[in-house]
C-alpha positions in Angstrom: 6.4 -18.3 25.9 2.9 -17.7 24.7 1.0 -19.6 22.1 0.0 -17.0 19.5 -2.5 -17.5 16.6 -2.3 -15.2 13.7 -5.2 -14.9 11.2 -4.0 -14.5 7.6 -0.7 -14.8 5.8 -0.5 -11.3 4.4 2.5 -9.1 4.6 1.5 -7.4 7.9 0.5 -10.7 9.4 3.8 -12.3 8.5 5.8 -9.3 9.6 4.1 -9.7 13.0 4.6 -13.4 13.1 8.4 -13.2 12.4 9.0 -10.6 15.1 6.9 -12.5 17.7 8.8 -15.7 16.9 12.1 -14.0 17.4 10.9 -12.8 20.8 10.4 -16.5 21.8 6.7 -17.1 21.3 5.1 -20.1 19.6 3.4 -18.7 16.5 1.0 -20.3 14.1 -0.5 -18.6 11.1 -4.0 -19.7 9.8 -4.6 -18.7 6.2 -7.9 -19.1 4.4 -6.2 -19.6 1.0 -3.5 -22.1 -0.2 -0.6 -19.6 -0.3 1.0 -16.8 1.6 1.3 -13.1 0.7 -2.2 -11.9 0.8 -2.6 -9.2 -1.9 1.0 -9.6 -3.0 0.1 -12.3 -5.6 1.5 -13.4 -8.9 0.1 -14.5 -12.3 2.2 -16.6 -14.7 1.4 -17.7 -18.3 3.4 -18.6 -21.3 6.6 -17.3 -19.7 5.1 -14.0 -18.7 5.0 -13.1 -14.9 2.8 -10.3 -13.4 2.3 -8.9 -9.9 -1.4 -9.0 -9.1 -1.0 -6.6 -6.1 1.4 -3.8 -5.3 3.9 -3.1 -8.0 6.3 -0.9 -6.1 7.6 -0.5 -2.6 7.9 2.8 -0.7 9.9 3.2 2.5 12.0 0.1 2.1 13.6 0.9 5.5 10.5 -0.8 7.0 11.5 -4.2 5.6 15.2 -3.6 6.1 14.5 -3.1 9.7 12.3 -6.2 9.8 15.0 -8.4 8.3 17.7 -7.1 10.5 15.6 -7.7 13.7 14.6 -11.2 12.7 17.7 -12.9 11.3 21.2 -12.9 10.2 20.6 -12.2 6.5 19.7 -8.6 5.6 16.9 -7.8 3.1 19.3 -7.2 0.3 20.7 -10.7 0.7 17.2 -12.1 0.3 15.8 -9.9 -2.6 17.3 -7.6 -5.2 15.9 -4.1 -4.7 16.1 -1.7 -7.6 15.3 2.0 -7.2 13.0 3.3 -10.0 14.4 6.2 -11.9 12.8 8.2 -13.5 10.3 8.0 -10.7 7.2 8.5 -12.8 6.0 9.8 -16.2 2.8 11.7 -16.5 0.9 11.6 -19.8 -1.6 14.4 -19.6 -5.0 14.6 -21.3 -3.6 16.7 -24.2 -0.8 14.1 -24.8 2.0 16.1 -23.1 4.5 13.8 -21.3 6.3 15.0 -18.1 9.0 12.7 -16.8 10.0 13.3 -13.2 13.4 12.0 -11.9 13.6 10.2 -8.6 15.2 11.7 -5.6 16.2 15.0 -7.1 14.2 18.2 -6.1 16.4 20.3 -8.5 15.9 17.8 -11.3 12.2 17.8 -10.8 12.1 21.5 -10.7 13.9 21.8 -14.0 11.6 19.4 -15.7 8.5 21.2 -14.4 9.8 24.6 -15.4 10.4 23.4 -19.0 6.9 21.8 -19.1 4.8 24.5 -17.4 6.9 27.6 -17.4 9.3 29.4 -15.1 8.4 29.1 -11.5 6.5 25.8 -11.7 9.4 23.9 -10.1 9.6 26.3 -7.2 5.8 26.0 -6.6 6.0 22.2 -6.8 9.0 22.1 -4.3 7.1 24.6 -2.1 4.1 22.2 -1.8 6.4 19.2 -1.1 8.4 21.3 1.5 5.1 22.1 3.3 4.3 18.3 3.0 7.7 17.7 4.7 6.5 19.8 7.6 3.3 17.7 7.8 5.4 14.5 7.6 7.7 15.6 10.4 4.8 16.6 12.6 2.9 13.3 12.3 5.5 10.7 11.4 5.9 9.2 14.8 2.3 9.3 16.1 0.9 8.3 12.8 3.4 5.6 11.7 5.9 4.6 14.3 3.8 4.5 17.6 0.6 2.7 18.6 -2.4 4.8 18.0 -2.6 7.2 21.0 -5.6 7.2 23.2 -6.4 10.8 22.3 -6.3 9.9 18.6 -8.7 12.7 17.8 -5.7 15.1 17.8 -4.6 13.5 14.6 -7.9 14.7 13.1 -6.3 18.2 12.8 -4.7 18.7 9.4 -0.9 19.3 9.9 -0.4 20.7 6.3 0.6 24.4 6.6 -1.4 25.9 3.7 0.3 28.7 1.8 -0.4 32.1 3.4 -2.8 34.4 1.5 -3.9 31.5 -0.7 -7.5 31.8 0.6 -7.5 28.2 1.8 -7.8 28.7 5.5 -10.8 31.0 5.8 -13.5 28.5 6.8 -11.9 25.0 7.2 -8.7 23.1 6.4 -8.3 22.8 2.6 -8.6 19.5 0.7 -5.7 18.1 -1.3 -7.6 19.1 -4.5 -7.8 22.7 -3.2 -4.1 22.8 -2.4 -3.4 21.4 -5.9 -5.6 24.1 -7.5 -4.6 27.2 -5.5 -0.9 26.5 -4.7 0.0 24.9 -8.0 -2.8 25.4 -10.5 -3.8 23.8 -13.8 -2.0 20.7 -15.1 0.8 21.2 -12.5 -1.8 20.7 -9.8 -3.2 17.7 -11.5 0.2 16.1 -11.2 -0.1 16.3 -7.4 -3.7 15.1 -7.4 -2.9 12.2 -9.7 -0.1 10.9 -7.4 -2.6 10.8 -4.5 -5.4 9.4 -6.6 -3.2 6.4 -7.5 -3.5 5.3 -3.8 -7.3 5.1 -4.2 -7.8 8.4 -2.4 -10.1 11.1 -3.8 -8.2 14.5 -3.8 -11.6 16.3 -3.5 -12.3 14.9 -0.1 -8.7 14.0 1.1 -7.0 16.3 3.6 -4.2 18.5 2.4 -1.9 16.3 4.5 -2.3 13.7 1.7 0.6 15.6 0.1 2.9 13.6 2.3 2.4 10.6 -0.1 4.1 12.3 -3.1 6.6 13.8 -0.7 7.4 10.3 0.6 7.9 9.0 -2.9 10.2 11.8 -3.9 12.2 11.7 -0.7 12.6 8.0 -0.1 12.2 6.7 -3.7 10.1 4.0 -5.3 11.6 0.5 -5.3 11.0 -2.6 -7.4 12.0 -6.1 -6.4 13.7 -8.0 -9.2 11.5 -10.9 -10.2 8.4 -9.1 -9.1 7.1 -8.0 -5.7 6.0 -11.5 -5.0 9.7 -12.2 -4.3 9.4 -9.9 -1.3 6.5 -12.0 0.1 8.5 -15.2 -0.5 11.5 -13.8 1.3 9.3 -12.9 4.3 7.6 -16.3 4.3 11.0 -18.0 4.3 12.2 -15.8 7.1 9.0 -16.8 9.2 9.8 -20.4 8.5 13.4 -19.9 9.6 12.1 -18.5 12.9 9.9 -21.7 13.3 6.6 -20.0 12.5 4.0 -22.7 11.7 1.5 -22.1 8.7 -1.8 -23.8 8.3 -3.2 -23.2 4.8 -6.8 -23.7 3.6 -7.9 -22.9 7.1 -10.6 -20.1 7.1 -11.3 -18.6 10.5 -14.9 -18.3 11.5 -14.4 -16.3 14.8 -12.1 -15.4 17.6 -12.8 -17.5 20.8 -13.3 -15.7 24.0 -13.0 -17.3 27.5 -12.9 -15.6 30.9 -13.0 -12.2 29.2 -10.1 -12.5 26.9 -9.1 -14.0 23.5 -8.5 -17.7 23.8 -8.0 -19.0 20.3 -9.8 -19.5 17.0 -12.9 -21.3 15.7 -12.1 -22.5 12.2 -14.6 -23.0 9.4 -14.5 -26.8 9.7 -15.7 -26.5 13.3 -12.3 -27.3 14.9 -10.7 -25.0 17.6 -7.2 -23.8 17.8 -6.3 -22.8 21.3 -4.1 -19.8 21.9 -3.0 -17.4 24.6 -3.0 -14.4 22.2 -4.6 -13.8 18.8 -3.5 -11.4 16.1 -6.0 -10.6 13.3 -4.0 -9.8 10.2 -7.0 -9.6 7.8 -10.0 -7.3 7.3 -12.0 -8.1 10.4 -15.2 -8.1 8.3 -14.0 -11.5 6.9 -14.8 -13.1 10.2 -18.3 -14.3 10.9 -18.6 -12.2 14.2 -17.5 -8.6 14.6 -14.3 -8.0 16.5 -14.6 -5.6 19.6 -13.0 -2.3 18.7 -10.9 -0.4 21.1 -11.0 3.3 21.9 -10.3 4.3 18.3 -12.0 4.5 14.9 -14.2 1.4 14.5 -13.4 1.3 10.8 -10.8 2.8 8.5 -11.5 5.2 5.7 -13.5 4.4 2.7 -11.6 2.2 0.3 -11.6 1.5 -3.4 -10.8 -1.5 -5.5 -8.7 -1.9 -8.7 -9.5 -3.1 -12.2 -6.3 -4.5 -13.5 -5.4 -5.8 -17.0 -2.3 -7.9 -17.5 -0.8 -7.4 -21.0 1.4 -9.9 -22.8 3.2 -8.0 -25.6 5.3 -9.1 -28.5 8.4 -6.9 -29.2 11.2 -5.8 -27.1 10.8 -3.2 -24.3 12.3 0.1 -25.8 15.4 1.3 -24.0 13.9 4.6 -23.0 10.8 3.1 -21.4 9.8 4.4 -17.9 8.9 1.9 -15.2 5.7 3.7 -14.1 3.5 6.0 -16.1 0.3 7.7 -15.0 -2.1 8.4 -17.8 -4.5 11.3 -17.1 -8.0 11.3 -18.6 -11.4 12.9 -17.6 -12.9 9.4 -17.6 -10.2 7.5 -15.5 -6.7 7.6 -14.4 -4.5 4.7 -15.4 -1.3 3.4 -13.9 1.0 1.6 -16.3 3.9 -0.5 -15.0 6.6 -1.7 -17.4 9.4 -3.3 -15.4 12.8 -3.7 -17.0 13.2 -7.3 -15.7 14.1 -10.3 -17.7 12.6 -12.5 -15.0 9.0 -11.4 -15.9 9.1 -12.1 -19.7 9.8 -15.2 -21.8 12.7 -13.5 -23.6 14.1 -10.1 -24.8 11.6 -10.1 -27.7 8.5 -9.8 -25.4 7.3 -7.5 -22.6 5.0 -7.9 -19.6 2.9 -4.8 -18.8 0.4 -4.2 -16.1 -2.3 -1.5 -16.3 -4.7 -0.7 -13.5 -7.4 1.9 -12.6 -9.0 2.7 -9.3 -12.7 1.8 -9.0 -15.3 1.4 -6.4 -16.1 -1.9 -4.7 -17.4 -4.7 -6.9 -16.3 -2.8 -10.0 -18.6 0.3 -9.5 -17.5 3.2 -11.6 -14.9 1.1 -13.3 -13.9 1.8 -16.9 -14.4 -0.9 -19.5 -11.4 -3.0 -20.4 -11.4 -1.5 -23.9 -11.3 2.0 -22.4 -8.2 0.9 -20.4 -6.5 -0.4 -23.4 -7.1 2.9 -25.3 -5.6 4.8 -22.4 -2.7 2.4 -22.1 -1.9 2.9 -25.8 -1.0 6.5 -24.9 1.8 5.2 -22.7 2.7 2.1 -24.8 3.0 3.1 -28.5 1.8 0.4 -30.9 0.1 -1.5 -28.0 -2.7 -2.9 -30.1 -0.4 -4.3 -32.8 1.9 -5.9 -30.1 -0.8 -7.4 -28.0 -0.7 -11.2 -27.7 -3.3 -11.7 -24.9 -4.8 -10.0 -21.9 -5.9 -11.2 -18.5 -8.3 -9.1 -16.5 -8.6 -9.0 -12.7 -11.7 -7.3 -11.3 -12.3 -6.3 -7.6 -14.4 -9.5 -7.4 -11.4 -11.5 -8.4 -9.4 -9.8 -5.7 -12.1 -10.6 -3.1 -12.1 -14.3 -4.2 -8.2 -14.5 -3.9 -7.8 -12.5 -0.7 -11.1 -12.3 1.1 -11.1 -8.5 1.2 -14.7 -7.4 0.8 -15.5 -5.9 -2.5 -11.8 -6.4 -3.5 -11.0 -3.2 -1.5 -7.4 -2.1 -1.3 -6.8 0.0 1.9 -4.8 3.2 1.5 -2.2 4.5 4.1 -3.5 6.3 7.1 -3.5 10.2 7.0 -3.8 12.9 9.6 -6.5 15.5 9.1 -10.2 15.1 7.9 -11.4 14.9 11.5 -9.7 11.5 11.9 -11.7 9.7 9.2 -8.5 8.7 7.5 -7.3 6.8 10.5 -7.6 3.0 11.2 -8.6 1.0 14.3 -5.9 0.8 16.9 -3.7 -2.4 17.1 -5.2 -3.2 20.5 -8.9 -4.0 20.9 -11.5 -4.0 23.7 -10.9 -7.7 24.1 -7.7 -8.4 26.1 -5.3 -10.7 24.2 -6.7 -9.7 20.7 -4.6 -7.5 18.4 -5.0 -6.1 14.9 -2.2 -6.1 12.3 -2.0 -5.6 8.5 -3.4 -2.9 6.2 -6.8 -2.8 7.9 -5.3 -1.6 11.2 -3.2 1.4 12.3 -1.3 2.8 10.3 -3.2 1.5 7.3 -2.5 0.0 3.8 0.3 -0.3 1.5 3.4 -2.6 1.8 5.4 -0.3 4.0 2.5 0.6 6.3 1.3 -2.9 6.7 4.8 -3.9 7.5 4.9 -1.3 10.3 2.1 -3.1 12.1 4.5 -6.0 12.7 6.7 -3.8 14.8 3.7 -2.2 16.6 1.9 -5.3 17.5 5.1 -7.2 18.5 6.1 -4.3 20.7 2.6 -4.2 22.4 2.7 -7.9 23.1 6.4 -8.1 24.2 6.6 -4.9 26.2 3.0 -4.3 27.1 0.6 -1.3 26.9 3.4 1.1 27.8 5.2 0.4 24.4 5.6 3.6 22.5 7.5 2.5 19.4 11.1 2.2 18.6 13.3 5.2 19.3 
């Protein structure tokens, strides 16, 4: 049994801690803040409840597997998962609304044919079919296995661009070029918008970024009743059941090194926490000294923050309301979340709505709050008349709450782009030091951060020869 110190109590860190505790190790989590969950936070006021981080879960199988492997109670006994259907509504710049069903390629094709003309649905499904090929080619090495030593091979774009589209003459196409050439017009903007919502610029992203909307359409988008914070609470409770110890209000200054390997943590108060192994589950830049990178990208892709406005509204949520709406605008793209959940509102005569827009670190290029409200009114009729109060969260607020520099939110890893969309490996150049969470392979997002738990636990329990679950 090894003594293992885990830095941070985010979702990836807790997923790692739970798996290591099941394997018989003594695990202690050191968290800079006063609560668990990392970016999966909650804001409550006057009976309204809001998620302050991710609002939806993709690939729920990641957490189903985690709960099966770490205890007797499966995930569905701990939280109530609800599949979001319709999957998303797009409100285009001209006011046109396109509502796509969840999990139905035929249903989506019919909606797109009606909105954009005959053949639009076939073109859309053709792009997602090619995205499926990219998914199948990279799923294991990109998501289910530790980052391979020859990680550079993942720099090649696996997306098979449409023949005779003119996209393969000089270099692999970007996602924006695929959207323009293979879909065109507003239909292409639907694809670009789904990727942009992850904080990824379609103009510089590889075509393989099309796996993100493919993943959503294939595996669905899921909401946790009571808010996504309930998932963090369930994982925290699972850790406690497995005897994981938590030390809150304990910022870590650096990883201690003795005899050429990780030997514990130096805390901000000057005390030391001895350990046989260390798992860093936060952005390594939070620490006072750089961590030694292994033979992999030293840093992940460029990341953006979010400007989020929480809206408390009077009046009932209309019956035909869609959970997620993307509002398209030349100035900004807005995500509007309107969960049908009595647990997040004081009563049936009120509604809790979250709106957010991607922006650069420290609020760079962020739209003004008034601009966000104007855009949100296109998705929420009568918003101004219904508005009781708002609460704004800037990237600076996110940094204060989570420690992420600039309030950055890491996107999932992607193949292509010469490897610049990859993250550092879960192992490092310092023996006994491992990386977990959204800032390590395979990147950000609830599902991807959760995957790091299986990867890091496998590397510690089985050793360097671990190649992922079969």
